[in-house]
N, C-alpha and C positions, 0 to 999 in steps of 0.2 A: 498739765495740759499736753506735755510731750507724749504721754501715754495715749491720749485720745488721737493725736495726729498719727501716731504709729498704728493704732487700730484702724484709723481711716485709710491709711496707706495699705494695710493688710487687706482690708475689705475691697479696696479698688483692685488690687492685684488678684485677689480671689475671683472677683467678677470677670476679670480678663481671662483667667484660667478656665473658668466654667464656660465662658463664651467660646474660648478656643476649643474646648471639648465638644461643644455643640457644632462648631465648624467642622471638626474632624469627623464627627458622626455623620453630619450631612454629606461630607465628601464620600464616605463609605456607601451611604445609601444611593447617592447619585451614580456611583460606579458599580452598582449591583450587577449589571449586565455587561460590564466592560471586560472583554477577554484579557486575561493575564493580570488583572488588577489584584493586588494583595492588600488586604484590609489594614488600616492604620490604627494605631493605639496611642492615645495621649498619655505620656508618662508624667505624673506629678510627684512632687516630693515636699516634705515639710521644710519650710524655710527656717534658717537659724533665727531663734528668738531675738528680738530687739526690745530692750526695756522690759524683758520678761514676757513679751507677747510674740508668739510665733505666727507664721502664716504659711502660705502655699506658694510653690514656684513650679513653673513648667520646665521639666527636664528636657523634653523633646518629643517628637513624634516618631514612633517606631513602626516599621512594617512587620507584620506577623509572618515571618518566614521560618521554615525548618529546612536547613540545608540537607539533612539526611533524607527527609521525605522527598525533596526535590530531586536528589540523586537517585533514589529508588524509582521515581517516575521516569526519569530520563533513561534509566537502565532497562525498563520494561517496554517502553514505547517502540523501540526498534523491532522487537519480536512481534508485537501486535501488528504493526504496519506491514511487516514482511508477510505475515500470514494473511492479512487483508488483501494485499496485492496478489498473492498466490490464489486465494479463494475466488477473487473476482475474475482473474484470468482463466482459471480452471472451469468456472461456471460457463463462461463464453465458449470455451473449447468443447465442453460437454454438450452444450446445445447444438454446436456446429456438427456434431456427429450424426444428428438426426435420430428419429425414433426407430424402434425395432421394426424391421421389415420394410422400411421406407428409405433405407440408405444403401450402403454397399451390400449388405446382406440380402436386401430385396433384389438388387441388380444381379447378384450371383444366382439367386434362386430362379429368377426369370431366364437367365442364360441357360441354366441346366434344364429347365423346363422346355426351352426351345430345342435343345439337343434331343430330349425325349420325343418331342413332336416330330423331329426329323427322322428318328429311328423308326417311327410308325410308317412314314411315307418318305423314303430317302430321295425320291425323285421329285417331290413336290416343290414347286417354285415358291409357294406361300411359306412352307416350312423353312426353306432356305432363306427367304427374306426375313423370317423371324429370327434366325440365327444372326444374320447381319445386324438387325435392329438391336437385339439384346446384347450382342457382343460389343457394339459401338456404345451402347448406353453404359455398360459396365466400365469400359475404358474412360468414358466421360465422368462417371461417378468417382473413379480413382483420381482423375485429373482435378476435379472440383474439390475433393476432400484434401488433396495435397495443397491446392491453392489456398484453402481456408486455413490450414495449419501454417502455411507460409505467411499469410496475412497476419495471423496471430503473432508470429515471431517478429514480423515487421513492426507491429503495434508495440510489442514489448520493447523493441529497440528504440522506438520513439519515446516510450515512457522512460527508458534509461536516460536518454539525452535530456528529457524534460526534468527528471529528478536531479541530474547534475547541475542544470541551470539553476534550479531552486536552491540547491546546496550552496552554490557560489553566491547567489543573491543574499542568502541568510548569513553567509560568512562575511560578506561586505557590511551587512547591517550590524552584526555583532562587533566587528572591528570599529565601526563608526560610533557605536554606543560606548565601547571601551574608551575611545578618545574623548567623548563628551563627559564620561564619568571621571576619567583621569584629569581632565582640564577644569573640572568644576572647582570653584573656590571653596576654601574651608568653611563649613557650616551651611553650604548650599544644600537644598533638598534634591538629592539624587534618586529618591525612591521611584519616581515615575520612570527614570531611565533604567533602573534595575528591574522594574516590572517588564519593560519592553525587552530587556536582555534575557530574563527568565523565559518569556514567551518565545523569543527567537530560538533559544536553546531547546525548548520543548519541540518546536516545529522542526528543528534540525534533527533531533533525535528520532522523529517519525520517518525521516528520510534515510538515515544511516546510523550505524553505531558511532557514538562519540564518547570521548573521555574529556571531562571538564576539570580544569584547575582554577580554583578561586584564589583571588589575591585580596589582601586586607583592604585595599582601596575600593573594592567592589567590582573590579574588572575581572574578566574570565578569559583564559586561554583554552582553545579547543583543538583536540587532535582526533583524527579518525580512528576507528577501531583497530586498524593495523599499526597505529602509532604515528602516522604522517600528520605533521602540523597543518592545521587548517586556518587557525587564527592565533596569532601571538600578539597580545596587546592591541595596538591600533592598526596592525598589519594583517591583512588576509592573504592567504595563499590559495587562489582558486584552482580547481581541478580543470583539466583539459580533456577534450574528447577528440579522438582521432579515429579514422576508419581503418578497420583491420584489412590488411592487403588482400586476403583471400576471400573473405565473406562480405566486406563492406560494413560490417556491424561495428557499433561504437565500442571503442576501447577507452577506459578511463585512466588518465595518467596524472601523476603528481610529481612535479619536478622532473618531468621527462620519463618517469618510470611507470610501466604498466602495472596498475594496482587493481585491475578489474576483479581478479580472483580473490582479493582480500575484502571486497565489499560485499559482505554476506547478510548484513542486517538492514532493517528498515525497508521502506518502499523500494529504494534502489536495489537492495539485495533480493527482494522478491521478484522484481522485474528481470534481474539478471538470471535468477534461478529458472524462471519460466523460459527465458530466451535461450539460455545456454545448456540447460539440463533437461527440463521437463519436455519441451516441444521437440527437441532433437530425438528424444527417446520415442515419443509417439510417432514421429515422422519415420523413424527406422522401422518400427513395427508395420506401419502402413506400406512402406516401400518393400519390405520383405514379403508381405502378402501379395502385393501387385506383381512382384518378381516371380513368386511361386505360381500365381495364376497364369501369367504369360508363358512361363517356361513349361509348365506341366501340360497346359492345353496345346501348346505348340508341339510338344513331344508326341502326343497322341495323334494330333491332326496330321502331322507330316508322315505318320506311319500308315495313313489311309489313302483312299483313291477318290478322285473327283468323278463327276458324271462322264467325263471323257476317258476315264480309265488311267489318268495320269496321277502320279504321286501328289498328295495334297501339299499345298504351300503352307507357309506359316500362317497361323490364325491371327497372331498379333505380331507387329514388327519386333525384331529382336531387341532384347534388353541387355546392354553390355554389363551392367553391374546392378547390385541391389540399390545403391544410393541413387535417388532420383527416379526410381522405377515407377512410382505412383504418378508422378508428373509426366513421365514419358510414355506410359502405356497407351498404345494406339492400335485399333483394329486395322487389319491389313486392308488398305484401300482397294487393292486388286480384287478382293473378294466382294467388297461392297459394289464394285463396278460390274462384276460378273459372278453371280452366286453359283454358277455351275462349277466353279473352282472349289467350292466347299466339299471337303472329303467326308462322305458318309459311309462309303463302302470299305470293308476291311480286306476284301479280296480283289477288287476291281470288277467283279461281276455286277451287271446291272441289277438293281433291287436289293443288293446286299446292304445290311445296316450295321455291320460290325463296328466300324469306327464311330458312328453316331451313338451307339450304345456305350462304347468305351468312354466317349466324352461325357455322356450323361452320368455314367457310374462314378466319375470323379467327384461328384457332389458329396458322396459319403466316404470317400477314401481319405486317409490321413496322409496327405501329401504336402501339407503346409507346415511352417514352423519346424523345419528339420524332421519332417515326417511324424510329427507328434499330434497334429490336429487337422481337421478338415478345414476347408476354406472358411466356412461359416463360423466354425469354432475359433479360428484364428482372428476373425473380425470381432467376435464376441470377447475374446481376450483383451483386445485393444479397448473396446468400449468399457469393459469391466475395470480395466486399469485406470482409465480416465475417471470413471465414476467413483472408484475407491479413493483415488488421489483427491478428487474434489471433496468427497465426504470427509476425508481425513483433514483437509485444509480447513473446512468449516468447523470441525470439532476443535482443532487446535486454536483457531481464531476465537471461538467461544471461550475457551480456557484463558487465553491471553486477555480477552476483553474483561473477563471477570477479575483477573488480577489487577489490571490497570484501573478498573472501576473502583476496586477496594482501596488502592493507593490514592486515587483521585479524591475519594470521599474523605480519606484521612487528611489529605492536603487541604481540602475545602474546610475541614473542621479547624485547621490551623490558620489558613490564609484566606479562606473565602468569606464573603459577606453574608451574614445571617440577618434577615429583616427582623426577626423576633429579638435577637440579641441587640441589634442597633436601636430598636424601639425602646428597649429597656434602658440602654445607655442614654438615649435622648431624654427620656423622662428623668433619669438620674441627674444629668447635667442641668436640665431645666429647673428641677427643684432646688438643686444646689445654687443655681444662679439666683432664683427667687429669694432663697434664704439669705444669701449674701447681700442681695439688694436691700432686704429689710434691715440687715445688720448695718449696712452702710448708711441707710437713712437714720437709724437709731443713733449711731455715732455722730453723724452730721448734726442731728438735732441737739444732742447733748453738747456738742462743741459750740453750737450757736447760742444755747442758753448760757453756757459758761462765759463765753466772750461778751455776751450782752450784759451779763451781771457785772463784769469788770469794765464795761464801756469800751471794749476793744472792737474796732470795726473789722469786718471780714473782708 
């Protein structure tokens, strides 16, 4: 009779095991769309035979993780996020430059056309008003373009500050999860905490380069790409943001040390690259063009004579340096108030158009970019530079996305929930449960018959 009781016990334990399998499968299905969830697997093992009859026992529930794949994903995410930030910012900058003929190039063309009209009738008040109008519009076009680039840089700086805030928030979350994992009693289910920890690490890797050190108890230490500790156990070491004394832009500090230049990866690195490298380069090209326009036109105009026979004044207010020239370029208000001061004559004689013609001829002269390009060509060089950078960023982003997508698919094959696979497991556990239920019923019936035969009450 002892064998029947053993069989009955085995059947009951097997029922529990199969029901547990159904529960685990149901948990996987329920979390199909839960971000960061890692699928669970019920581990069963043969139980040591008792009275020659073995059974099944639940070893535990394991999460399907692959540390190598997780590391690969965290290693690739910073580059993808960096390129994404770059591509997004460059797309906005490219749009801000305007279409061909409707931006600074169009304003340059209109100004030189007004000089040509003035050369046809040097004494015409209408032609002189045209020079004032187009000269003012060109200055405004440079001012507006400089302002748009400055706004893009300001936005990049805001994005830097926001990224640092997100990094600090995630660092605090990771430290808290480390504490919860470390404080969990032996045998407690810490897999949900580890899911949250993995997700937080992935989100952190999107923001900046990270180095992760895993510990046997499931906790993780995190250092930035430059080696600065961000999370050690249950303690986080948040980054600080200070304003640079000269520019007012954000400097990122760790332990009082400026580490801005070390933060090259992730969304943060992308925003820093746009703010500190890309945009200043574009701004310098724009400033150089504005400086060349102002100084070259002034040089010709001051060599001519106005309607009164006096030497021509500056066409644009003087520019001290290249830096800031686009923002500072301004048409001489004295000429706007009195267009007779515009110098069209090259000799001072009434009706002479020498200076007007000389001004118009600057359209085709290579007097910009170190005398290597015309004004329009110099503008096109800037536009082409932005366009090329934007296209390169999109191409690089596509490559990074393909790499991350491949790794993510590999990770999903290991850790993700597949409905088809879970449906198969559901059927497997269901049939095993039904078979064990029939086995349990058969043993129970046999035991009842045996006990009834010997008159033993149950």
